[in-house]
N, C-alpha and C positions, 0 to 999 in steps of 0.2 A: 558771848561770854569770853572774857579775856583775863589773863593773870597779869597784874601790873604791880610795881612797887609804888607805895604811897607813904607820905608823911602824915601821921595822925596828929591832930591838934584838938584842943578843947577850947570852947567858947561858952562860958556859963556852964550849963549842964550838958550841952551838946558836944559830942565827939564827931569830928568830920575828917575827911581825908583830902589831900592834894596830891595829884600825880607827881611823883618825884622828878619827872622830866621837866616840870614847870617850876620846881623849887630851885632858886639860885643859891640862897643862903638863909641862915637864921641869925638874927642879931638881937642884942639887948635893945630895948626901946630907947632911941635917942631923943633929943629935943626936937620937937616937931614945930616947924614954922607954919603958922596959919596961912591959908591961901584965900584971900578975900574973893567973894563972888563965885566960889566953887560950889559944887553939889554938897548938900549937908553931910553926906557920908564920907567926904574927903576931909580928913582931919587936918591935912596940910602937906608939907613936903619935907624931906630930909635929904641931906647930901649923901651920895653913894658914888664913889670913884669919880669925883669931879663932875657929877651930874646930879640934878635934883629929881627925885622920884616922888610921886604922890603916895600918901599913906591913907589907907582905907580903914574906917572904923566899921567892922563887920556888925557890931551891935546895931548901929544906925542903918547900915545897908540892908539888914534883915528885918528892919522895922521894929526892933527891940528898943528898950530904953537904954540910952548911952550911959556909960559909967566912967569914973575917973580911972586913969591908967597909972600904974606904979612901975617901979624898977623890976618887979617880978614878971611883968608882961613881956612878950617877945614880938618881934617883927619878922615875919616870913617874907622874904623878897621873892616875888613871883614873876615869871616871864610868861605872858599870855600868848606869845607868838607875835603879837602886835605892839605890845608895850610892856615895860617893866614897872612894877609898883610894889608897895609893901602892904601887908595886912597885919593888923594887930590881933594877937591871940592871947588867951589867958595862959596857955601852956602848950608847948610842943611835946609830943609823947614819943612815938617810935617810928622807925622806918620799917615797914612790913610788906610782905607780898600778900596780895589778896585777890580774890576772884571778883570781877566787876561785871554787872549786867546793866545794859542801857535801857531796856524796856521792862522795868519792874515797878510795881506799885510802891509808892512812898510808904515807909513804915509808919504805923500808928504812933502818934505822940511826937513826931518830928516837928520841931518848930522852925526849921530853916525853910524858907519859901522854896517850893519845887523849881521855880525858874532858875535858881542858882545851882541846882543839882544836875550834874552831868550823867551820873550813874549811881548805882547802889553797889557798894563793895561788901563782901562777906569775909570776915576775918574771925577765926575761932568762934563761929556760929553767931557772931554779932554783925548786925546790918549797920554799915557806916556810909553816910552820903559822901560821894566824891564831888567836890565843888568844881564848877566851870570857871576857869580863869577869865574867859571873855565876858561872861555874864556879870562877874563881880565888878569889873571895871566899866562895863557897858551900861546901857540904859534899857533894862528889860521892860517889856510892855505891861507886865503884870507881876504883882508880888503876892497874889492870893494863894492860899494853900489849903489842903485838907487831906485826910487820910486816904481817900479813894482816888486821888489824882495820879496820873501816870507821868513819867518823865518823857517829854516830847522833844527829841533831838533828831536832827537829820543824819 
């Protein structure tokens, strides 16, 4: 168990967290240039400080139905340690300190596939999945999920 600072975000009805050490910045959603032949969850690329970074549609990444994005959506720029990329969220909420546990059962009703969850954070008695920056950009072997699954990380 550890106490960390996280950015909480909303995607549909799900609230999730990103470790603040991986969050580079939050921006309004810019024009995204499509990237032919890329993975379906890569919406395209955007310029960021004279470089192009990929932008990930978490709806598609999580196996949910994609949606049209508006000026109300935000892009969170994430540094996974290996690469920098943007993720589109419906809303950024707060930066909070929470207690995170790596070996905890996935809460019932969570629709985010467990392969993308690094830990479960507790903030004001609410269980919030902490997303894994490497799994979001990577190619996980499975996206199945269920209420009784455990988070399996090394």
